[in-house]
C-alpha positions as CSV (number, residue, x, y, z in Angstrom):
1,M,72.6,55.2,100.4
2,A,75.6,57.5,101.7
3,L,73.6,60.8,102.3
4,R,70.7,58.4,104.3
5,E,73.8,57.1,106.2
6,A,75.1,60.6,106.9
7,L,72.0,62.3,108.3
8,G,71.3,59.0,110.8
9,N,74.3,60.0,111.8
10,R,74.3,61.8,115.4
11,S,77.1,64.1,115.1
12,V,76.4,64.8,111.6
13,R,72.9,65.7,112.8
14,W,74.3,68.1,115.7
15,I,76.2,70.2,113.2
16,T,73.2,70.4,110.6
17,A,70.6,71.3,113.4
18,G,73.5,74.0,114.2
19,W,73.7,75.8,111.2
20,T,70.0,75.3,110.6
21,F,69.4,77.4,113.8
22,F,71.8,80.0,113.1
23,V,70.6,81.0,110.2
24,A,66.7,80.8,110.8
25,E,67.1,82.8,114.4
26,N,69.4,85.5,112.6
27,V,66.4,85.5,109.5
28,V,63.8,86.3,112.3
29,L,65.3,88.5,114.5
30,S,66.5,90.5,111.8
31,E,63.7,90.7,109.7
32,N,61.8,92.0,113.3
33,R,64.6,94.2,114.2
34,S,62.7,97.1,114.4
35,F,59.6,95.8,116.5
36,L,61.7,93.8,119.2
37,I,64.0,96.8,119.6
38,D,61.0,98.8,120.2
39,R,59.4,96.5,122.7
40,F,61.9,95.4,124.6
41,G,64.2,97.7,123.8
42,D,68.3,97.8,121.9
43,D,70.0,96.1,124.8
44,A,67.8,93.3,125.0
45,Y,67.6,92.2,121.4
46,H,71.5,92.3,121.1
47,I,71.4,89.6,124.2
48,A,69.0,87.7,122.7
49,Y,70.6,87.9,119.7
50,S,74.3,87.0,120.7
51,C,72.5,84.0,123.4
52,L,70.6,82.3,120.5
53,S,74.0,82.6,117.9
54,T,76.4,81.2,120.7
55,G,73.4,78.3,121.1
56,A,73.7,77.4,117.2
57,C,77.5,77.5,117.4
58,L,77.5,75.0,120.7
59,S,75.1,73.1,118.5
60,I,77.8,73.0,115.8
61,A,80.9,72.2,118.2
62,L,79.2,69.2,120.2
63,G,78.6,67.8,117.0
64,C,82.2,68.2,116.0
65,R,82.9,66.7,119.4
66,K,81.0,63.6,118.9
67,A,82.8,63.3,115.7
68,Y,86.0,63.5,117.3
69,V,85.6,61.5,120.2
70,S,83.8,58.3,117.7
71,G,86.6,58.2,115.6
72,S,84.3,57.2,112.8
73,S,82.1,59.3,110.5
74,P,79.6,58.0,107.6
75,R,81.9,58.6,104.0
76,I,79.9,61.0,102.0
77,W,82.1,60.8,98.9
78,N,85.3,60.0,97.3
79,A,87.8,62.9,98.0
80,G,90.5,61.4,96.1
81,A,88.9,61.2,92.7
82,P,90.3,63.3,90.2
83,A,87.1,65.2,89.9
84,T,86.7,66.1,93.6
85,R,90.1,67.1,93.8
86,V,90.5,69.8,91.0
87,L,86.5,71.1,92.5
88,S,88.3,71.1,95.9
89,T,91.5,73.2,94.8
90,T,89.2,75.8,92.8
91,L,86.9,76.5,95.1
92,L,89.3,76.7,98.1
93,S,91.5,79.3,96.0
94,L,88.9,81.5,94.9
95,G,87.6,81.3,99.0
96,L,91.6,82.4,99.7
97,V,91.9,84.5,96.9
98,G,88.7,86.6,97.5
99,F,90.3,86.9,101.3
100,S,93.3,87.7,100.2
101,Q,91.5,91.3,98.0
102,M,90.0,92.6,101.4
103,V,93.6,93.3,103.1
104,P,95.7,96.1,102.1
105,K,98.2,95.1,99.0
106,V,101.4,93.4,99.7
107,Q,104.4,94.9,98.4
108,L,108.1,94.9,98.8
109,P,109.1,97.0,100.9
110,V,111.8,98.8,98.7
111,Q,111.0,101.0,95.8
112,L,113.5,101.5,92.8
113,V,113.3,105.4,92.5
114,S,113.8,106.5,88.6
115,P,115.2,109.7,88.2
116,A,113.0,112.9,89.0
117,A,111.7,114.2,85.6
118,A,112.5,117.3,86.9
119,T,112.2,119.7,82.8
120,P,114.9,121.3,82.1
121,T,115.9,125.0,83.0
122,A,117.8,127.5,81.2
123,T,119.4,130.7,82.6
124,I,118.4,134.1,80.9
125,A,119.7,137.2,80.6
126,A,116.8,139.4,81.0
127,G,118.0,142.2,78.2
128,N,120.7,144.5,79.9
129,T,118.5,145.5,83.7
130,G,121.2,142.6,85.0
131,L,118.3,140.4,86.2
132,V,118.9,136.8,85.9
133,G,115.7,133.9,85.9
134,T,115.3,130.5,85.1
135,L,112.6,129.4,82.7
136,P,111.6,126.2,81.7
137,A,113.3,124.8,78.1
138,N,110.0,124.4,76.6
139,S,108.6,127.7,77.4
140,P,107.8,130.6,75.3
141,S,111.3,132.5,74.5
142,L,111.5,136.4,76.2
143,P,112.3,138.5,73.7
144,H,116.1,139.3,72.9
145,A,116.4,136.6,75.7
146,P,119.8,134.4,75.0
147,V,119.2,131.2,76.8
148,N,122.1,129.3,78.4
149,T,121.6,126.1,78.7
150,A,125.1,124.8,79.7
151,A,125.3,126.2,82.8
152,E,122.8,123.6,84.5
153,A,124.6,120.7,82.7
154,P,127.3,120.1,85.5
155,N,123.9,120.0,87.9
156,H,122.7,117.2,86.1
157,S,125.3,114.9,86.3
158,A,126.4,116.0,89.8
159,H,122.9,114.9,90.6
160,G,123.5,111.4,89.0
161,A,126.5,110.7,90.6
162,A,124.7,111.7,94.0
163,N,122.6,109.0,93.3
164,G,124.7,106.1,92.0
165,G,124.5,106.8,88.8
166,G,127.3,107.8,86.4
167,S,129.6,105.1,84.8
168,G,131.4,104.3,87.9
169,G,128.4,101.9,89.1
170,G,125.3,101.6,90.9
171,F,122.2,100.1,90.3
172,G,121.7,102.5,87.4
173,K,122.1,105.9,86.3
174,G,120.1,108.5,88.6
175,F,118.4,105.3,89.8
176,S,118.2,104.4,93.8
177,F,116.0,102.1,96.4
178,K,113.4,104.2,98.7
179,P,112.5,101.9,102.1
180,R,108.4,102.1,102.8
181,C,105.8,99.8,104.4
182,P,105.2,96.1,102.9
183,M,101.4,96.9,102.7
184,D,99.8,99.6,100.7
185,F,97.7,101.3,103.3
186,A,97.2,104.4,101.3
187,R,95.1,102.5,98.6
188,S,92.9,100.9,101.3
189,R,92.6,104.1,102.4
190,S,91.3,105.1,99.0
191,E,89.5,101.7,98.2
192,Q,87.5,102.7,101.5
193,A,86.6,106.6,100.6
194,S,85.5,105.4,96.9
195,R,82.9,102.9,99.0
196,T,82.1,105.5,101.7
197,A,81.3,107.4,98.1
198,G,79.2,104.8,96.9
199,D,81.3,103.9,94.1
200,V,81.6,99.8,93.3
201,V,85.7,99.4,93.9
202,G,87.6,95.9,94.1
203,L,85.7,92.8,94.8
204,D,82.1,94.8,94.9
205,R,82.2,94.4,91.1
206,V,82.4,90.5,91.7
207,T,79.5,90.3,94.5
208,R,77.9,92.5,96.9
209,H,79.1,90.5,99.8
210,P,83.0,89.6,99.5
211,S,83.7,88.4,102.8
212,F,80.2,86.1,102.8
213,Y,80.8,84.5,99.7
214,S,84.8,84.2,100.8
215,L,84.4,82.1,103.4
216,G,81.5,80.4,101.7
217,L,83.9,79.3,98.9
218,A,86.7,78.2,101.1
219,G,84.7,76.2,103.1
220,A,82.8,74.4,100.1
221,G,86.9,73.6,99.1
222,A,86.8,72.5,102.1
223,A,84.3,70.0,102.6
224,L,85.2,68.6,99.5
225,A,88.6,67.5,100.2
226,T,87.2,65.2,102.8
227,S,85.1,62.1,103.0
228,S,83.4,62.5,106.3
229,A,79.6,63.2,106.8
230,A,80.3,65.5,110.1
231,S,83.6,67.3,108.5
232,A,82.0,67.8,105.2
233,A,78.5,69.2,107.5
234,F,81.0,71.6,109.1
235,W,82.4,72.6,106.2
236,A,79.6,73.2,103.8
237,G,77.7,75.2,106.0
238,P,79.2,78.7,106.0
239,L,78.3,78.8,102.0
240,C,74.3,77.6,103.4
241,V,74.7,80.5,105.4
242,S,75.9,82.9,102.8
243,L,73.7,82.3,100.3
244,V,70.4,82.5,102.3
245,L,71.8,85.6,104.8
246,T,73.1,87.8,101.7
247,H,69.8,87.4,100.0
248,H,67.9,88.1,102.9
249,Q,70.3,91.2,103.7
250,D,69.7,92.6,100.6
251,S,66.0,92.2,100.9
252,R,66.1,93.6,104.3
253,F,68.2,96.9,103.2
254,R,66.4,97.3,99.8
255,R,63.0,98.1,102.6
256,G,65.5,100.3,104.8
257,L,65.0,97.7,107.5
258,G,68.5,98.0,109.1
259,G,70.8,99.3,106.0
260,T,70.3,100.5,103.0
261,L,70.8,99.5,98.8
262,S,70.3,101.8,96.4
263,P,68.5,101.5,93.1
264,A,71.8,102.1,91.7
265,Q,73.9,100.2,93.1
266,D,71.3,97.1,93.5
267,A,71.5,97.6,89.5
268,A,75.0,97.8,89.0
269,T,75.9,95.1,91.1
270,S,74.9,90.5,92.1
271,N,74.6,89.0,95.1
272,L,75.9,85.8,93.9
273,P,79.8,86.2,92.5
274,F,80.5,87.0,89.1
275,V,77.1,87.1,87.7
276,A,77.2,91.0,87.2
277,L,80.3,90.6,85.4
278,L,79.1,88.0,83.4
279,T,76.0,90.0,82.5
280,G,78.1,93.0,81.4
281,R,77.0,95.4,84.6
282,Q,80.7,95.0,85.7
283,S,84.1,95.8,83.6
284,W,86.2,92.8,83.9
285,S,88.8,95.1,82.7
286,K,88.5,97.1,85.9
287,V,88.8,94.1,87.7
288,Y,92.3,93.5,86.1
289,E,93.3,97.0,87.3
290,E,92.2,97.1,90.8
291,F,93.2,93.2,91.1
292,K,96.0,92.8,93.8
293,G,98.4,89.9,92.5
294,T,101.0,89.5,94.4
295,N,98.2,89.0,97.5
296,A,96.3,86.2,94.8
297,L,99.8,84.8,94.7
298,L,100.2,84.1,97.9
299,A,96.8,82.7,98.5
300,C,97.4,80.3,95.9
301,L,100.9,79.3,97.2
302,L,99.0,78.9,100.6
303,V,96.4,76.5,98.6
304,A,99.0,74.3,97.3
305,L,100.8,74.1,100.9
306,I,97.7,72.8,102.0
307,K,97.2,70.3,99.6
308,R,100.5,69.2,99.5
309,R,100.3,67.8,103.2
310,A,96.7,66.4,102.8
């Protein structure tokens, strides 16, 4: 009864029609991309794509405005029920944690630097030649080469004192602080280089389409957090878009239309989140190693703040 009443609401119908048209025009245009570009040209193709997508978004916006102006919308479910709240929080957390893994790793702006693990050296008097040099202490000794390690001892003490060490205070013997960028861009560049080389890293181990599904899951969590049918239709749209368009994109890429999906990557990854992990195609331990914990913690704190204000 609630669903029938919701579908009869004008605001819900405008929003639902907008999302449906957005999916349909994307599927039709991208499936016929080569034919349309050959027939009408690349510029005309992208202009048509832009106009149709804009029209779909305007339909969604009009539905939201109608719901806002009327101030009422059919209730579709009890958003305050404990089970609904738990599911909403879980989905919203998954979505925002997913987004947090796509940005550079957040780190402290200072780094604790330990004493340099330099190999102790030994002074060597090379026979009667008068030549003096240094060798690592663990290197094979030269014949008839007396070793004198005492000469280097004062240098280590001085090094420790210079870095705040010694018995006179400081954070620790030889330790010091070094400033650094609070965002680990070097790691992001390394991950991007791995992807360019065809490796599976980061969230790609969870799904081939992390941005789509992060948005979709976050939207589903927001949809469950509201009892308004119009708001639920708006927030649930991204998940429906993700399910249809990602499967269609995989299909096109397997056929070489607009992109490529190699058989090796297709076999090693999954479209739906966590399927590759649950079927053993990807390693949970690798996900754990590459997981950006601080980013995820900040995302969860944001979810807690959202839920607290709701």
